[in-house]
C-alpha distance (Angstrom), angle and dihedral (degrees) to the residues before:
residue distance angle dihedral
M1 . . .
G2 3.84 . .
S3 3.81 94.0 .
E4 3.79 91.1 47.9
M5 3.83 91.9 52.5
C6 3.82 89.4 48.2
I7 3.89 88.7 55.7
R8 3.79 90.5 48.9
D9 3.79 90.1 48.8
R10 3.86 93.4 46.6
I11 3.84 93.8 50.2
Y12 3.81 90.3 47.5
T13 3.77 92.9 46.3
L14 3.82 90.4 50.6
G15 3.75 86.4 57.4
E16 3.73 93.3 53.2
V17 3.82 92.0 45.4
A18 3.77 91.4 51.1
L19 3.78 90.4 48.2
A20 3.77 93.9 49.7
G21 3.81 96.3 42.2
N22 3.78 99.6 41.9
R23 3.77 109.7 31.5
R24 3.77 91.3 155.9
K25 3.86 89.7 67.2
P26 3.83 105.8 34.1
E27 3.74 90.2 163.1
D28 3.83 87.4 79.6
A29 3.76 88.2 62.5
L30 3.78 92.3 44.3
V31 3.83 90.8 64.2
Y32 3.84 90.1 64.5
F33 3.72 96.8 47.0
Q34 3.74 91.6 47.7
E35 3.83 89.0 50.7
V36 3.80 91.0 54.8
E37 3.70 92.7 51.7
R38 3.79 92.7 46.8
L39 3.85 94.7 48.9
Y40 3.80 97.1 40.1
P41 3.87 107.7 30.6
Y42 3.85 117.9 -177.2
S43 3.75 93.4 11.3
A44 3.72 130.9 120.8
W45 3.81 89.4 -104.6
A46 3.85 90.5 54.2
K47 3.72 88.9 50.8
R48 3.79 92.4 54.9
A49 3.77 91.3 42.8
L50 3.84 90.9 54.5
I51 3.79 90.5 54.3
M52 3.76 90.9 50.7
Q53 3.76 90.8 47.3
A54 3.81 91.4 56.4
F55 3.76 89.9 47.3
T56 3.85 94.8 46.6
L57 3.81 91.8 48.1
H58 3.79 90.1 49.1
Q59 3.73 88.3 51.4
S60 3.85 91.1 54.0
K61 3.84 87.8 49.5
D62 3.80 92.3 -116.3
Y63 3.79 91.7 137.1
E64 3.72 97.7 168.0
A65 3.84 91.9 55.1
A66 3.74 89.9 45.3
R67 3.83 91.4 53.9
L68 3.79 89.7 49.5
A69 3.77 92.3 50.5
A70 3.87 90.1 49.3
E71 3.83 90.2 50.5
R72 3.82 91.9 47.9
Y73 3.82 87.1 52.4
L74 3.84 93.7 51.8
E75 3.84 88.7 44.7
F76 3.80 96.4 53.9
Y77 3.79 99.6 27.4
P78 3.78 112.9 36.4
A79 3.77 115.2 -172.4
D80 3.83 93.6 -98.3
E81 3.82 95.8 125.0
D82 3.84 92.5 48.6
A83 3.80 91.0 47.8
A84 3.80 89.6 47.6
Y85 3.75 92.3 50.7
A86 3.80 90.7 51.0
A87 3.80 90.5 47.9
F88 3.72 89.1 48.5
L89 3.85 94.0 53.7
L90 3.77 89.7 43.2
G91 3.85 91.0 53.8
M92 3.77 92.3 50.8
L93 3.79 90.5 50.9
L94 3.78 93.1 48.5
V95 3.82 96.7 48.6
P96 3.90 95.7 69.5
A97 3.76 90.1 37.0
A98 3.84 94.8 57.5
A99 3.77 116.1 108.2
D100 3.81 99.6 -171.4
A101 3.84 138.1 43.1
V102 3.82 94.4 -109.4
S103 3.81 97.9 52.3
F104 3.70 88.4 42.0
L105 3.77 95.9 56.0
L106 3.80 91.6 43.8
A107 3.75 91.3 54.8
W108 3.78 90.3 44.1
E109 3.78 89.8 54.8
L110 3.76 93.6 46.6
M111 3.87 88.6 54.1
A112 3.80 90.3 46.3
V113 3.79 98.2 49.5
A114 3.86 93.0 42.2
S115 3.81 92.6 50.9
T116 3.81 90.3 48.2
V117 3.85 88.8 56.1
L118 3.77 90.3 48.6
V119 3.79 93.0 51.5
L120 3.85 87.0 53.2
A121 3.84 91.8 51.3
E122 3.84 95.3 108.8
H123 3.83 99.5 35.0
A124 3.83 93.1 118.4
E125 3.72 91.1 56.4
R126 3.91 99.3 40.5
P127 3.76 119.0 27.6
S128 3.77 92.1 -160.6
V129 3.90 86.4 71.5
R130 3.78 91.1 73.4
G131 3.83 95.0 59.2
A132 3.80 90.8 46.8
A133 3.84 90.2 50.0
L134 3.81 90.9 49.4
W135 3.81 91.1 52.5
Y136 3.77 90.5 47.6
G137 3.87 93.0 46.1
V138 3.85 92.0 51.3
M139 3.84 93.1 48.2
T140 3.80 96.3 43.2
H141 3.80 91.0 51.1
L142 3.82 91.7 45.4
S143 3.81 83.6 56.9
F144 3.82 90.7 51.9
L145 3.89 92.9 48.7
L146 3.86 90.2 50.3
L147 3.77 89.9 49.6
L148 3.80 91.9 47.2
A149 3.78 92.1 53.1
G150 3.81 92.4 44.8
F151 3.80 94.9 51.0
A152 3.82 88.6 45.6
V153 3.75 88.4 62.0
L154 3.74 93.6 46.8
V155 3.85 93.8 45.7
G156 3.80 92.0 46.9
G157 3.82 91.6 54.2
G158 3.82 96.6 38.0
G159 3.73 98.3 48.1
G160 3.80 95.9 -131.2
T161 3.68 143.9 50.7
S162 3.83 101.4 -122.9
F163 3.75 116.6 101.1
A164 3.81 90.0 -131.8
R165 3.76 90.9 59.8
I166 3.72 95.6 44.0
G167 3.87 89.6 49.8
D168 3.81 91.7 50.8
A169 3.76 93.3 51.5
P170 3.80 105.7 25.7
V171 3.82 121.3 -175.5
T172 3.82 114.5 -108.5
G173 3.75 139.1 -162.7
P174 3.83 122.2 19.1
E175 3.74 92.3 -13.6
A176 3.76 92.4 58.8
S177 3.85 89.2 50.6
V178 3.80 91.7 49.1
A179 3.81 90.7 50.6
F180 3.81 91.6 46.3
V181 3.84 94.3 52.4
L182 3.81 92.5 45.1
L183 3.77 93.9 48.8
V184 3.83 95.1 43.5
L185 3.84 90.2 50.0
G186 3.87 90.7 49.1
F187 3.73 94.5 46.7
G188 3.82 92.9 39.4
T189 3.81 90.0 56.4
K190 3.82 91.1 57.1
A191 3.84 90.6 43.9
G192 3.75 92.9 52.4
L193 3.85 98.6 -118.9
V194 3.82 116.7 167.3
P195 2.96 126.4 -69.9
L196 3.86 91.7 18.8
H197 3.75 92.2 52.2
V198 3.89 95.5 92.3
W199 3.84 93.6 112.6
L200 3.80 93.9 57.0
P201 3.88 102.4 72.0
V202 3.79 88.7 37.8
A203 3.79 102.5 49.2
H204 3.71 101.5 33.8
P205 3.82 98.5 62.4
E206 3.83 91.6 49.2
A207 3.80 98.1 43.8
P208 3.87 119.3 88.3
S209 3.82 107.0 -91.3
H210 3.79 95.4 -116.2
V211 3.85 88.3 53.0
S212 3.89 89.6 49.1
A213 3.77 89.1 51.5
A214 3.86 92.1 53.6
M215 3.77 92.8 43.2
S216 3.83 94.2 50.8
A217 3.69 98.8 37.1
A218 3.83 100.0 43.4
M219 3.83 115.5 2.6
V220 3.71 98.0 56.8
K221 3.87 86.7 49.7
M222 3.87 87.3 63.9
G223 3.82 83.8 68.1
V224 3.83 89.2 53.6
Y225 3.77 90.8 47.1
G226 3.84 88.7 51.2
I227 3.88 92.1 54.0
L228 3.77 89.1 51.6
L229 3.79 90.8 47.2
T230 3.87 89.2 51.0
L231 3.80 90.3 53.7
G232 3.81 89.6 48.6
L233 3.80 94.7 49.4
L234 3.85 91.5 45.7
P235 3.85 106.3 42.1
G236 3.72 124.1 177.9
G237 3.76 96.6 26.0
P238 3.80 124.5 165.9
S239 3.83 118.3 -78.1
W240 3.79 93.6 -112.4
W241 3.83 87.3 72.8
A242 3.82 91.5 62.4
V243 3.89 89.5 41.7
G244 3.85 89.1 52.4
L245 3.75 92.0 51.1
L246 3.85 90.9 47.3
A247 3.77 89.9 51.0
L248 3.82 93.1 48.3
G249 3.81 90.7 48.4
C250 3.75 95.2 47.7
V251 3.76 95.6 48.1
S252 3.77 92.0 46.2
A253 3.80 93.3 48.7
L254 3.83 92.5 48.5
Y255 3.89 96.5 43.1
G256 3.78 91.2 44.3
I257 3.75 96.9 52.4
L258 3.85 92.0 44.5
Q259 3.84 92.1 52.3
A260 3.78 91.7 45.3
S261 3.82 90.7 52.0
V262 3.80 94.1 56.8
N263 3.87 100.5 39.2
S264 3.73 121.2 98.8
D265 3.85 95.9 -174.8
L266 3.81 100.6 97.8
K267 3.82 98.0 -148.2
R268 3.82 92.0 43.2
L269 3.82 89.7 50.8
L270 3.84 88.8 54.0
A271 3.82 89.9 48.5
Y272 3.71 92.2 55.8
S273 3.83 89.3 45.1
T274 3.80 87.3 57.8
S275 3.83 88.8 55.5
E276 3.79 89.5 51.0
N277 3.75 94.3 48.8
V278 3.79 93.2 47.1
G279 3.75 86.8 49.1
L280 3.82 89.5 57.9
I281 3.87 91.4 48.2
V282 3.83 92.0 52.9
T283 3.86 90.1 44.5
A284 3.83 87.4 56.2
I285 3.79 89.9 47.7
G286 3.75 92.1 49.5
V287 3.79 93.3 47.5
G288 3.84 89.8 50.5
A289 3.78 93.0 49.9
L290 3.84 91.3 46.4
L291 3.78 94.2 50.3
T292 3.80 92.9 44.7
A293 3.80 89.5 52.0
A294 3.85 88.8 50.7
G295 3.82 91.4 54.5
Q296 3.76 98.3 -101.9
R297 3.76 96.1 116.4
D298 3.82 96.6 157.9
V299 3.83 93.1 55.5
G300 3.76 90.3 42.8
E301 3.77 90.8 56.0
V302 3.81 89.4 51.8
A303 3.80 87.8 56.3
T304 3.79 91.3 49.3
V305 3.94 88.6 51.1
A306 3.84 86.2 51.6
A307 3.78 89.0 55.2
L308 3.72 91.9 51.0
L309 3.82 93.0 46.6
L310 3.87 88.6 51.2
V311 3.87 89.1 51.5
V312 3.83 91.3 54.3
S313 3.75 94.6 40.5
H314 3.76 94.8 49.5
A315 3.80 92.5 47.1
A316 3.79 90.2 54.4
F317 3.75 102.6 46.5
K318 3.86 96.7 34.9
T319 3.80 89.3 55.7
A320 3.79 90.5 54.4
L321 3.69 91.6 46.1
F322 3.81 98.5 50.5
L323 3.78 93.0 43.0
G324 3.79 87.7 49.0
A325 3.84 90.2 49.6
G326 3.83 87.8 52.0
S327 3.75 91.1 52.2
I328 3.77 92.2 49.3
L329 3.80 90.3 48.6
H330 3.79 90.9 50.8
V331 3.76 93.7 50.1
T332 3.80 98.9 42.6
G333 3.79 107.0 17.2
E334 3.82 88.0 -131.8
R335 3.84 135.3 113.1
D336 3.79 95.6 173.7
L337 3.80 110.0 107.1
D338 3.84 90.1 -158.3
R339 3.76 89.7 63.6
L340 3.81 97.3 42.7
G341 3.79 128.3 85.4
G342 3.78 145.7 130.5
L343 3.78 94.1 36.8
V344 3.80 97.5 134.9
H345 3.83 89.9 92.3
T346 3.76 96.1 42.3
P347 3.78 102.3 60.4
P348 3.85 101.0 8.8
F349 3.86 94.7 176.3
T350 3.79 89.4 51.9
A351 3.82 89.4 50.6
V352 3.75 92.0 53.5
S353 3.72 97.3 45.7
F354 3.81 93.9 42.8
G355 3.85 89.3 48.8
L356 3.79 92.1 53.0
G357 3.94 89.9 46.9
A358 3.85 89.3 51.5
M359 3.79 90.6 49.4
G360 3.83 88.1 54.9
A361 3.78 92.9 45.7
A362 3.83 89.3 51.6
A363 3.87 89.0 48.8
L364 3.69 93.3 -128.1
P365 3.87 119.4 177.4
V366 3.75 116.7 -79.0
T367 3.85 91.5 25.5
S368 3.85 124.9 106.5
G369 3.81 88.4 -117.8
F370 3.79 91.0 61.4
V371 3.86 93.1 48.5
A372 3.84 93.1 49.8
E373 3.80 94.9 47.7
W374 3.86 91.7 44.3
V375 3.76 90.9 54.3
L376 3.93 88.6 50.3
L377 3.79 90.0 49.5
Q378 3.81 90.1 52.0
A379 3.73 90.6 52.3
L380 3.82 91.2 52.1
V381 3.79 92.8 44.9
H382 3.84 93.9 51.2
G383 3.74 98.6 35.3
D384 3.85 128.4 91.6
G385 3.76 114.5 -170.5
R386 3.84 95.9 -173.1
């Protein structure tokens, strides 16, 4: 598979080079783009080649042929992926903007369905994508069903669907604990907390790299937002809630970093790293809730600030890492770290950005990752949850 992708890349690159170096005779470049389309029909490479064919024909002033190439592109490759990406981003914007349970769940489902379509984007080229999308679709809709049940308990006890009304008259007793467990499990599934993380190492390697970047940097944070929302809608809960969050976070962080350490698949490694970082975020949230319940509100707020810093830090460096992984995959056709090496001179900009992202992931000094984890450490040092 890797060598085949290199051949596609080489033919396509020859076309770009010919177009750039000999603009007076764009038909020379056209040969290469047509060869890509012929050898790899209905693939992502053919999609790119058709775009370049239309552009090249337009450059050569063969406007009728350019129009036909553009029509062929629209016939074979409708703008479903672009529309799904826009819907995905819209869903992620609407989730934190929702002010009631109904609109929240609708935005959540929009985000879930659109992201499933995006994971499936390259299914025609790689059959393994279908199995990954199935895993992801099952887990993301399990998340939705858990959230639906949890919000049903809150709405039934609060007498309304708006978050303001639920917060003014929160459910108490066993009903509150049932709602808390259902919501944390639902949001934890989307966030990638262990043991509900199983979709992460399956879907991320098969999704396009820019989709993986958005999913890891932003989408999983909707799960973190949901956990914070749950604590806001159910204030003053028993201490075991905070202990449960702390345990989930610690287990996820430890399991994620161990799996990332032994994986040689670059994108799967980054997926497990996401689970580890979300584990740290939830650990900080659990510490903050535990310290606040113990009367140490100031230190608890420091832990919550650490969680927010970790959210921002992870979004920044994980975006750089996934996009860098996509660049490496594009250049080499490989994700296996054991077969990669000497890449610093091939894509130098990628090497710099990936190096900076790796420094942030390792929480080295002067990076945002270091600042976030240092703040969490200070909260742990100065807190006393007894």
